[in-house]
C-alpha positions in Angstrom: 45.5 56.5 -10.2 42.8 59.2 -10.3 39.4 58.2 -9.1 38.3 58.2 -12.6 40.6 55.7 -13.8 40.0 53.6 -10.4 36.1 53.6 -10.9 36.7 52.5 -14.5 39.1 49.8 -13.9 37.0 48.3 -11.0 34.1 48.6 -13.7 36.2 46.8 -16.2 37.3 43.9 -13.5 33.5 43.4 -12.7 32.5 43.0 -16.5 35.6 41.0 -17.0 34.5 39.0 -14.1 30.9 38.5 -15.3 32.1 37.7 -18.6 34.3 35.0 -17.6 31.6 33.3 -15.0 29.1 33.3 -18.1 31.8 32.1 -20.5 32.8 29.3 -17.5 29.4 28.2 -17.1 28.7 28.0 -20.8 32.0 26.1 -21.4 31.3 23.8 -18.4 27.6 23.6 -20.1 29.2 22.4 -23.4 31.5 19.9 -22.2 29.2 18.2 -19.9 25.7 16.6 -21.3 22.6 16.8 -19.6 20.9 13.6 -18.5 19.6 11.1 -20.9 15.9 11.5 -21.6 13.3 11.2 -24.7 13.4 13.6 -27.6 11.2 16.5 -26.7 8.4 18.0 -28.9 9.4 21.6 -30.3 8.3 24.3 -27.8 5.9 22.1 -25.4 8.7 19.6 -24.6 8.0 16.1 -23.0 4.6 15.6 -23.0 3.6 13.0 -25.3 2.7 9.6 -23.7 2.1 11.2 -20.3 -1.0 10.5 -18.6 -1.3 13.7 -16.4 -3.3 11.7 -13.7 -0.5 9.3 -13.4 2.6 10.3 -14.7 4.7 8.3 -12.8 4.0 5.3 -15.1 5.4 7.2 -18.0 8.5 8.4 -15.5 9.0 4.4 -14.9 9.3 3.5 -18.5 11.7 6.2 -19.1 14.0 4.7 -16.2 13.9 1.4 -17.9 15.1 3.0 -21.2 17.3 5.7 -20.1 18.2 4.9 -16.8 18.2 6.1 -13.3 18.1 9.8 -13.9 16.5 10.9 -16.6 16.1 14.2 -18.3 13.0 15.8 -19.9 11.3 19.6 -19.9 8.0 21.0 -20.1 7.5 24.6 -21.9 11.3 25.1 -21.3 11.5 24.1 -17.7 14.4 21.6 -16.9 12.8 18.2 -15.4 15.0 15.6 -13.8 13.2 12.2 -13.3 14.9 10.0 -10.5 14.0 6.7 -10.7 16.6 5.1 -8.1 16.7 5.2 -4.3 20.4 5.5 -4.3 20.3 8.4 -6.9 17.8 10.0 -4.7 19.5 9.6 -1.4 22.7 10.9 -3.3 21.0 14.0 -4.3 18.1 14.8 -2.2 19.5 13.9 1.0 23.6 14.0 0.7 23.3 17.2 -1.0 20.3 18.4 0.7 21.7 22.0 0.8 21.1 22.3 -3.0 17.9 20.1 -3.4 15.4 21.1 -0.7 13.7 23.9 -2.5 10.5 23.1 -4.2 9.1 24.2 -7.9 7.5 27.5 -8.2 3.8 27.0 -8.3 2.0 30.3 -9.1 -1.4 28.3 -8.7 -0.5 28.0 -5.1 -1.1 31.3 -4.1 -3.9 31.8 -6.8 -6.0 29.3 -5.1 -4.9 30.5 -1.5 -2.3 27.9 -0.5 0.5 29.8 -0.3 0.7 29.0 3.3 1.2 25.5 2.7 4.6 24.2 4.3 4.8 21.3 2.2 4.5 23.0 -1.2 6.5 26.3 0.1 9.7 27.2 -1.3 12.8 27.0 0.7 13.4 29.9 3.1 13.1 31.8 6.1 9.2 31.2 6.3 9.5 27.4 5.5 12.1 27.3 8.4 9.5 28.9 10.9 6.9 26.6 10.0 9.1 23.4 10.1 10.3 24.5 13.7 6.6 24.3 15.0 6.3 21.1 12.9 9.2 19.3 14.5 8.3 20.7 18.0 4.9 19.1 17.7 5.7 16.0 15.8 9.3 14.4 16.4 9.9 11.4 17.6 9.8 12.1 21.2 6.8 14.6 21.2 4.7 11.9 19.1 4.6 9.4 21.9 2.3 12.0 23.6 -0.3 11.3 21.2 -0.5 7.6 21.7 -3.2 7.6 24.4 -5.4 9.5 21.6 -4.5 7.1 18.8 -5.3 3.9 20.9 -8.9 5.4 21.8 -9.4 6.6 18.1 -8.4 2.8 17.1 -10.7 1.5 19.6 -13.8 3.7 18.2 -12.8 2.1 14.8 -13.1 -1.2 15.9 -16.6 -0.2 17.3 -17.6 1.3 14.0 -16.5 -1.9 12.2 -18.7 -3.9 14.6 -21.4 -2.1 14.3 -21.6 -1.6 10.5 -18.8 -3.6 8.6 -20.2 -2.9 5.2 -19.3 0.9 5.9 -15.4 0.2 6.5 -14.2 2.5 4.0 -16.2 5.4 5.8 -15.0 4.2 9.1 -11.4 4.2 8.0 -11.7 7.6 6.8 -13.2 8.9 10.0 -10.5 7.3 11.8 -8.0 9.0 9.5 -9.4 12.8 10.0 -10.2 12.2 13.7 -6.6 11.6 14.7 -5.1 14.4 12.8 -7.7 16.6 14.0 -7.2 15.7 17.5 -3.7 16.2 17.2 -3.7 19.6 15.5 -6.8 21.0 17.2 -8.1 18.6 20.1 -11.2 18.3 18.0 -13.1 15.4 17.9 -14.4 14.6 14.3 -17.7 12.5 13.6 -19.3 11.1 10.7 -20.5 13.8 7.9 -18.3 16.3 10.1 -19.0 19.9 8.7 -15.7 21.1 9.4 -14.3 18.1 7.5 -16.6 18.3 4.4 -15.6 22.1 4.4 -11.9 21.0 3.9 -12.8 18.4 1.7 -14.5 20.8 -0.6 -11.8 23.4 -0.6 -9.3 20.3 -1.7 -11.5 19.1 -4.1 -11.7 22.4 -5.9 -8.3 22.9 -5.9 -6.4 19.7 -6.2 -6.8 19.5 -10.2 -5.4 23.0 -10.6 -2.4 22.3 -8.1 -0.8 19.8 -10.4 2.6 20.9 -11.7 1.7 20.6 -15.1 -1.1 23.2 -14.7 1.2 25.5 -12.9 4.0 24.8 -15.9 1.5 26.9 -18.3 1.6 29.9 -16.2 5.2 29.6 -15.5 6.0 29.7 -19.1 3.3 32.2 -19.9 2.9 34.4 -16.6 0.7 36.9 -19.0 -2.1 34.4 -18.4 -2.5 35.2 -14.8 -3.5 39.0 -15.8 -6.2 37.6 -18.0 -9.7 38.3 -16.5 -12.1 35.5 -15.1 -14.4 35.8 -17.8 -12.0 35.1 -20.6 -12.2 31.7 -22.4 -10.0 29.2 -20.4 -9.8 30.9 -17.3 -11.9 29.3 -15.3 -9.0 28.9 -12.7 -9.6 32.5 -11.8 -13.3 31.8 -10.8 -12.1 28.8 -8.6 -9.5 30.7 -7.3 -12.0 33.4 -5.5 -14.1 30.4 -4.4 -11.0 28.5 -3.2 -9.4 31.2 -1.3 -12.7 32.1 0.7 -12.9 28.2 1.8 -9.4 28.1 2.5 -9.6 31.0 5.1 -12.5 29.2 6.8 -10.6 26.4 7.1 -7.7 27.9 8.4 -9.4 30.1 11.1 -12.7 27.9 12.0 -10.6 24.9 14.0 -8.2 27.6 15.5 -10.8 29.3 16.9 -12.2 26.4 18.4 -8.8 26.1 20.1 -8.7 29.7 20.9 -11.8 29.2 22.9 -11.2 26.0 24.6 -8.2 27.8 25.8 -10.1 30.9 27.1 -12.6 28.4 29.1 -9.6 26.4 30.5 -10.7 23.3 28.8 -8.3 23.0 25.9 -6.0 19.7 26.0 -2.6 19.0 24.6 -2.6 19.6 21.0 -0.3 21.0 18.3 -2.1 24.5 18.3 -2.6 25.1 22.1 0.8 23.9 22.9 2.6 26.4 20.2 0.3 29.1 21.5 1.4 28.4 25.4 4.9 28.8 24.1 4.5 32.0 22.7 2.5 33.1 26.0 0.2 35.0 24.1 2.8 37.3 22.8 2.0 37.5 18.9 5.9 38.6 18.0 6.6 38.7 14.6 3.2 37.2 13.6 4.2 33.9 15.1 0.3 33.1 15.7 -0.3 33.3 11.9 2.5 30.7 11.7 1.0 28.4 13.9 -2.5 28.7 12.3 -0.9 28.2 8.9 1.2 24.8 10.4 -2.1 23.4 11.5 -4.0 23.9 8.6 -1.3 22.6 6.4 -1.2 19.2 8.7 -4.7 18.5 8.4 -5.2 19.8 4.7 -2.1 17.4 3.7 -3.9 14.6 5.5 -7.2 15.2 3.5 -5.3 15.9 0.3 -3.4 12.7 0.3 -5.4 10.6 2.4 -2.5 9.1 3.9 -3.4 7.2 7.1 -6.9 6.4 5.2 -5.3 5.1 1.8 -2.5 2.8 3.8 -5.5 1.1 5.6 -7.4 0.9 2.5 -4.2 -0.8 0.8 -3.5 -3.0 3.7 -6.9 -4.4 3.8 -7.0 -5.0 0.2 -3.7 -6.9 0.7 -5.4 -9.0 3.4 -8.2 -9.9 1.3 -5.8 -11.1 -1.8 -2.9 -12.6 0.4 -5.0 -14.6 3.2 -1.8 -16.7 4.0 -0.2 -13.4 5.1 -3.5 -12.9 7.6 -3.2 -16.4 9.0 0.2 -15.8 10.1 -0.8 -12.4 11.8 -3.5 -13.9 13.5 -1.6 -16.5 14.8 1.2 -14.2 16.4 -1.6 -11.8 17.9 -3.3 -14.9 19.6 0.0 -16.0 20.9 1.3 -12.6 22.0 -2.0 -10.8 23.1 -4.6 -13.5 23.6 -8.1 -13.2 22.7 -9.1 -11.1 25.5 -8.0 -7.8 24.5 -6.8 -5.6 21.6 -2.9 -4.9 21.1 -1.4 -1.8 22.6 1.7 -0.2 22.0 3.2 -1.9 24.7 2.9 -4.9 22.6 4.6 -3.6 19.6 8.1 -5.1 20.0 6.7 -8.5 20.2 4.6 -8.3 17.3 7.6 -7.8 14.4 5.5 -9.5 11.7 2.7 -6.7 12.1 5.5 -4.2 11.6 6.4 -6.1 8.6 3.1 -6.1 7.2 3.1 -2.3 7.7 6.3 -1.9 5.6 5.2 -4.0 3.0 2.1 -2.0 2.8 3.9 1.1 2.2 6.1 -0.7 -0.6 3.5 -3.0 -2.3 1.4 0.3 -3.5 2.9 3.5 -2.2 0.0 5.7 -2.0 2.0 8.9 -2.9 3.6 7.1 -6.4 5.1 10.5 -7.1 6.3 12.1 -4.1 6.2 15.9 -3.9 8.9 17.4 -6.5 12.1 19.2 -5.3 14.1 21.8 -7.1 17.8 22.5 -7.5 19.1 26.0 -5.8 22.1 26.0 -8.1 23.5 24.0 -11.0 25.2 20.6 -10.0 27.1 18.1 -11.6 26.2 14.4 -10.8 28.0 11.3 -12.6 29.1 13.5 -15.2 25.7 15.1 -16.2 24.9 18.9 -15.8 22.1 19.8 -13.6 20.8 23.4 -14.2 19.8 25.5 -11.6 16.1 25.4 -11.1 15.7 22.1 -12.0 12.2 19.9 -10.9 13.0 16.9 -9.6 10.1 14.1 -10.0 10.7 11.1 -7.7 8.5 8.4 -8.7 8.6 5.8 -5.6 6.7 3.2 -7.4 9.6 2.8 -9.9 11.6 2.2 -6.3 9.5 0.0 -4.6 8.7 -2.2 -7.5 12.5 -2.6 -8.0 13.0 -6.3 -8.6 16.8 -6.1 -7.6 16.0 -5.0 -4.3 12.2 -6.3 -4.0 12.4 -9.9 -5.9 8.9 -10.4 -7.2 7.5 -7.2 -6.4 3.9 -7.5 -7.1 3.6 -10.5 -4.3 2.8 -9.0 -1.0 5.3 -10.4 1.2 6.2 -9.0 4.7 8.9 -11.4 5.0 11.3 -9.2 2.7 11.3 -7.3 5.8 12.4 -9.9 8.4 16.0 -11.2 9.1 16.5 -15.0 9.5 15.9 -14.8 13.4 12.5 -12.8 12.7 13.4 -9.5 13.6 13.1 -6.4 11.5 15.8 -5.7 9.3 16.9 -2.3 8.4 15.0 -1.3 5.2 12.7 1.1 7.0 10.6 1.9 3.7 11.4 5.6 4.5 11.3 6.4 0.9 7.4 6.5 1.5 7.9 9.5 3.6 10.2 11.7 1.2 14.0 12.7 1.2 16.3 14.8 2.9 15.4 18.1 4.8 11.9 17.8 2.9 11.0 14.3 4.6 7.5 14.2 6.1 8.1 15.4 9.8 5.0 13.7 10.9 6.0 10.4 9.8 6.5 9.1 13.6 2.8 10.0 14.2 1.4 8.4 11.0 3.4 5.2 11.4 1.8 4.8 15.2 -1.7 6.0 13.9 -1.6 3.5 11.2 0.2 0.5 13.5 -2.4 0.9 16.1 -5.3 0.6 13.7 -3.9 -2.1 11.7 -3.0 -4.4 14.6 -6.5 -3.9 15.9 -8.4 -4.8 12.9 -6.1 -8.0 12.6 -6.9 -8.9 16.1 -10.6 -8.2 15.7 -11.3 -9.1 12.2 -10.8 -11.6 9.5 -11.1 -10.0 5.6 -11.8 -11.8 2.6 -13.4 -12.4 -0.6 -17.0 -12.2 -0.8 -18.9 -15.3 -1.3 -21.3 -15.2 -4.6 -24.7 -16.9 -4.9 -23.0 -20.0 -6.3 -21.1 -20.5 -3.1 -17.6 -19.5 -4.5 -15.3 -16.6 -3.8 -15.8 -13.6 -6.1 -12.5 -12.8 -7.9 -11.9 -9.2 -8.9 -8.8 -7.2 -10.3 -7.8 -4.4 -8.2 -8.7 -0.8 -9.7 -6.9 2.4 -8.5 -8.0 6.0 -7.9 -5.5 8.2 -9.5 -4.7 11.7 -8.4 -2.1 13.2 -6.1 -2.8 10.2 -3.9 -3.9 6.8 -5.0 -6.1 4.4 -3.2 -7.9 1.2 -4.2 -11.6 1.9 -5.8 -14.2 0.0 -3.7 -13.8 -3.8 -4.0 -15.8 -6.5 -2.6 -14.8 -7.7 0.9 -16.4 -9.8 3.5 -15.6 -8.9 7.3 -16.1 -11.5 10.0 -15.1 -10.9 13.4 -12.7 -13.2 15.0 -12.7 -12.2 18.9 -16.2 -11.7 20.6 -14.8 -10.7 24.2 -12.1 -8.6 23.3 -11.9 -5.6 26.0 -12.5 -2.6 23.5 
């Protein structure tokens, strides 16, 4: 066979293979339906009836109408809503090789958040960052932070004793302080300028980082080429300011660690430990990766207010369900006594406090819509076709309110996490921390921070409804802030001291 004929034959074979693959894909798509879902509007898709500040409410209703897996689309982008923990585990964990990606969000890079590990698409850069996070916050490594977490919890108790009316601010300081200490060996204070800088950066960007906003730019990428002065392009003006602030937030605390290391005063923390591992050799930009990881750690805590929000939900629950608090007080007094605060060594004997922690995560998830996943390739699940690049929204609120798994879900009942013998059952509420390869790597650290604060607050204080001028308790209906994370809006709360001689 001549070379010309051979080349033609090979070319024809390649073309036939490609055509066959396309035809197979099209035939497969014709045979297999998409998951059920609401009827879309022309062009824009399924946007009607969705509150962009609380989209999980609509997604939960879709689940009741269409089932555990629901298909929708927005500006031509495929979206699947998973309302079932069973389906989430099957796809996002057991098939994590295909569902560990993140949706493309061009607004991330535009606003200076392209470094963010949590929002980053799956790939080599993400894996490099994930390794650093794993070294710093895996279960064994998380144990090293416990002395610091206990000190911070004691400081929280001191602040609450001095000024109980400012309890929300004290919790916020505790939350930022533990992650800044773990990341940068940096002690935050009330009105800390560095925390304020990061807060302003996130406040500027958080509304523009919503997937719904990014969807417009994905569908119409030419919009990003419009100048900042063009009507409707205020995001471009915000982006300039956002990128400047993000650079300050990444560099300033990092320089703090470098300075302390040069002086020989640096304590163990995520950044100093990672820098010691590379021994000053910035091969392949490793120092930049470390800087990005630390910025992600603190920025993510500030953005979602994880520890802060969970503790706010906990205090609200104690006010609304005083019978739970009575049982916790009795247990702590029996196990710990009345002359000191609980420590981590007491945890194995305070299972009911762990049950309260789990129920707090379940009762009102602070991330009611976890960070979206995306499919790397097309797939089939239960006879439904899932296209490549599909976004997966996972409303945790639908799972946590599942009446089959959690009867009477609006009731705050820690007992649902206890066996008949009083020991903890196997339901660890891991869904609160995500699924698969994207599960929160700092969950062990967060769990310890929340537990030590929660047990100390229960030991020292009683939380109850405020008493009005008429001598009656002030009744109220909890209101919630909606955003990337949710937390209760300020509520009337009376805080009284239980222990007067506790060693703190």
